[in-house]
Each structure stands twice: as structure tokens, then as C-alpha cells.
N, C-alpha and C positions, 0 to 999 in steps of 0.2 A: 235531418233525422239523426239524433246522437248515436254514437256507437252503443251497440247492445251489450247487455251483460249476458254471460254464458254460463250454463251449468257446467259442472266438472266434466272434463274430457280427459282422455288418455292420449299420449303421444307415442305413436308406433313408427319406427323407421324400418323400411324394408327395401329389398332390391327387386325391381321389376324388369325381367328380360324383355328385350325388343328384337324386332327383325331388322338385322343390319342390311344396308347402311341406314343409320338413323341420326338425325339432328334435332335435337330438342329445340334449339333456338329458331330454326326455320319453321318447325311445325307450330310452335307457340305464336309465332309472328302471324301466321296464316289464321290461327284461331282468333286472335285478338283484333286483327286488322290494323288498328291505329294505336300509337302509344297513349292516347287520351283515354283509352278504355279503363274503366274503374272496377271491372269484374276480373279480367285476366291481367295480372301483373307479370312483367318480365324484366328483371334487373339483376345485375351482378351474376349472371349465369343461372339464376333461380327463377322458375315459373311457379307462381302461387295463385291460389284462387279459393274463395269462400264458397261453400256448398250449402244450399238449404235443402229441405226435404228429409233431414235426419231429426232425431228427437231433439237435437240442439244443433245450431249451425256448426259446420265443420270447416276446417281450413286444410288444404293439401299444399305441400311445397315439394317441387321436383327439380332435381339437378342431374346433370349427365357428366360423369367423369370417366366413363369408359365406353367404347363403341357399341357394345351389345347389351347394355343395361341402363336403367334409370335408378337413381336413389330417390325414394319416395318417403316423405315425412307426413304422417297422417295425425292431425289434431282433431280427433273426432270422439263422440260419445262412446264409452266402452261397449263392446259387442257389435259395433257397426263399422269396424275397420274393414271387413271383407267387401262390403258394398261400396265403401269409399274408393278402395283400391281398384274395384271393378270399373268405376266411373273414370278414374285416372287412365286406365288402360283404354277405355273407349274414347275419351277425349282426345288423347295424344297418339292414337293410331298405332299403338305399340306392336300389334300383330299383323299389320298390313304389309303384304309383300308386292313390291312395285316393279318386279323385274319385267313383266309384260309391258308395262308403260315405258320403261327405259328402252326396250327394243323397239317399240313403235315410235317413240320420240326421236330415236336415232335416225329415222328415215325422213325427218323434216329438218333441213339444215339449220334454219334459225332457231328451232325449238331444241335441237340436239345441244347447241352451245349452252343455252339457259338451263336445260335439264341437267347438264353435267355440272354447272356451277351450283345449282340448287340440289344436288344429289343428296338424299337423306331426309328431305321433307316428306312427312306422311299426311294422309288426309285426315284432318281432325274431325271431331264430332262434338256438337253441343252435348251436355249431359242429359238434356231432356228435349223431347219433341216440342214442348211449349216454348223453350228458349229459341229453338230453331224458327219457329213460326213467328215469334215476336221480331226477331232480327230481320227475317224475310220481309215482313209487312212494313216495318219502320223503313227499311231501305228501298222501298219501292219508289221509283220515278224521281228520286232526288239525289243530289250529289253524295258522295261518300262522307265528306266533311259535315254536311248538314244533317245527314241521317245519324252520324255518330254522335253529334251534339244533342239531338233529340233523345237518342237512346240513353245517353249519359244522364241527362236531366230526369228522364223517366226512372232510371235505376236509382239515382240518388233520392228521388222522392218516394219510391215505393219499396226499394230493396232493404235488406237487413245489413246495416254496417257493423264491421268487426274491426277491432284494432289489431295490427299485426306489425312487429318490428318498426314501431314509430309511425306507421301509416295506417290508412283505412282500406279495407277490402270490403266490397259490397256483394252479398249473395244476391243472385238475380231474382227479381220480384216473382212471386207466384201467381197462379190464375186467380186465387181468391183476392189477393191484394189488388190486382187490376180491377176485378169486378167491384171491389168495394170503393175504388177511387171515383171521385166525382168527375163529370165531364170537363168542369173547370180546371181541375187539377191536371188532367190529361192534356187538355188544350194548353195549359201553361208550359208544360213540358215540350210542346211544339207539334203534338199529333193532331192531324186534320180530323174532322168529323168522320170521314169515310174510314180512316185507319183506326180510330177509336172503336167504331162499330164492328170492323172486322176482327179486332183483337177481343172484343167482348164475345163475339159469336165463337171464336176459337176456344177461349177460356171456358165457356159454358159447355161446349161440345166435349172438351177433355174431362171436365168435372162430371158431366152426365154420362160419360162412357160412350157417346156416339162417335167418338173419335179417340183412338189411342195408338200407341206405337206399334203394338202387336198386330193391329189391323194392316197397318202399312208394310210391316216386315214380311208378312205372309203373301204379299202381292208383288207382281212385277212392278217395275218403276212406272210403266205406262199406266197400269191399273191404279197404283197408289196415287199418281198424279190426278187421275180422274176422281178418285175418292176425295182428295183434298179440294179440288175445284168445285165440289158441291157446296162448299162454304163460301158465301158471298164475300168477295174481297181477296180471294186466292185465284190467281190466273196462272198461265203457263210459266211465266218467269218466277213467280213466287213459289209455286209448287216445286220447280227445279232446284231453287235454292234450299228449300226445306229438306228435299230428298238428298241433296248433296251434302249439306252442312249438318243435318239432323240425323240421317240414316247412313251416311257414308256411301251413297250410291254413286260410284264413279261412272256409271253408264248414262248420266244426265249431264246436260250443260245448259246453263241459263242463256237462252238466245235473246236477241234484241237488247243486249246490254251495251249501252253506248261507251261506258268506261272500258269494258273489255275490248270492244271493237277498236278504240283508239290505242289501247295498249298493244294489241296484236299488230296494228300497223306500225307502231314505233319499233317493236321487236323485230319485225320482218323487213323494215325499210320500205315497204310498199303495202298497198291493200292486200289482205289475205283472202284466199279462197276458203272460207271457213268450212263450208260443206266438204270439201276435199280433205281438209285438215282433220275434221271430226271423223270422217270415214276411215282415215289411217289409224287414228287413235282408238276407234271402235268403243268397246265398253270400258275404256280407261280415260275417255274424253274429259271427265271431271277434273283430272289432274291439270289440264290445260288452264282451267280457271284459277287454280291456286298458283300456278307458275306465273301467270300474268300478274296476279296480285303481288307476288314476291318481287317481280322485276320492277313494279311501280314503287313499292316500298324501298327497294334498294336505290332506285333513282332519286328519291326524296331524302335519302340518308335516314330513313325511319326503321331500318332493320336493326332491332335490338338484339344483344347477345346476353 
């Protein structure tokens, strides 16, 4: 899909306070997972992303030059700057205070070392519930690399491309764009028939209003997971990932994740009593998921700054 033409936008630069300690590099790495991500770009100390859902596609660029604030550049349609800034605040966990997690992590020797090294990472959130659902479904039961490749093909086929600084950023595909795509197009991206059907059901539920973020926000994590599981194709692992990455619910942890299990064993030097670890972390357990991911990226040399 060729880069889109854009209607006139205004560029606004502003300062966004954050709860220190804060590290944009670590938080953005957690959000994007792999450097092959074509939605979330992190290069030269700047995080940038295209956002759909505005009267014209928007681009946000974020830098951190001081401990307690981010510099945000918004290239958005006039009058929509406040909503774009709110999404940046949400995506990058600017207001999250993790002192409780730090205290609990300090009680676990192998995690204490990692948490100290990764101090400043915040729990990011996808800008929409839809994006959280798509990521969770695509990453079901396959390797991180295979899922990332499928998601990239899906985004490049259905997303809106925008040129920026000599490169291309893709706005994440919308529910209507997925519903309009043929089974053949989704299959070419690598989606199985089951995952195609699950994503179509989720897109329809969101557009019809039988599922929305407000419904989940007003419920406990257990109740929200139960609501999500009413959609065929969303099980316990998928609902946990949606709640963690989409709603910022740190009281959930994606169980039966083979990649996380291997990462925990590598970190601790021996098999980990996960139940005991989660009991210590309590309602901060979701941060363990992000720390294991960061450790894995660090080991691969794929932590970008």
C-alpha cells in the first residue's frame, strides 16, 4: 500500500510530566517487542508512532531529555491535540507509580537484580482495545518471531502508511479494514482460519458495541476476563494479555506461556516456583511479564535506545 496523502495538520510541541524514575527507551521497547515492528519506531532516542482514529492520521514523536518529563511532538489535525496527548500518556505509562512493585521485587533475589537494572520501565498500553485484542490473538500459541512476522504482514496489507523522516510508519489497521479484507488476504498474511474468525468476531463486537473498553474498565480483572472469554477464540492466556497490554491491569499474568517459563528459568538459574513468585508480587505481577521480556531482548542485543 503506497504512503497516504494527509490533510493539513498542525505540529504542537509540549512537555509531558512523568512519574520518576522513568525510562522512555525501556518502556518503548516493551511496547514494540521487536525492532521489526512497523508501528512503533524507536531510533536515535526518539519513539514515534502513527495513530489512526483521528480526522486524518496523526504522528506522535517522543523524546526524553530529563528524568521527570517527556518532550512530545504532535503532528495532528488542528483541534485534536489533546486527545493525541492523552493517548501518548496512556501508551507510555507516564503516570504509573511502581514503588510497590519495586519493594516486592526486592524480596526475590533473582528479580531484584533485574528490576534494579531495568528501573524506570513503565507498563505501556496499546492505544485501543482493538489493537490489544489483535496482538493477543495473533501471538497465540506460536513463537514470538513467527507472530511478529504475521502481524507485520497484516499491518502492511491493511494499515495506513505515512512517510516520516525518510521512512514509513503504519497506523494500526482498524476493525472495518479487517472486516473488509478477504479470507485470502488474511491467509496470505499468515493468519490461520481460527484466528481470522476470532478477529472478525472481535471487530464486529467492537463495532456493534457489545464489547468496549468501558465495559472492561468498570469490572474487576476476573470479571473482565470472563466477559472477554465469551468471544470464541479468547481463552485465559489471551484475555490476560489483553487486560495487561490493553488496560494496564498489573494484577494479571499470562499463565502457561512457554517463552516466559524459559525466561524465568534462565533468569533464576533454576526452575522457578511461579505460584510463590506471583504471590509475593501480588497485584503487581504483570510487571514480571515485562521484565522477562526486557531481559530476553537484552540478551539478544535487541534493546534499542
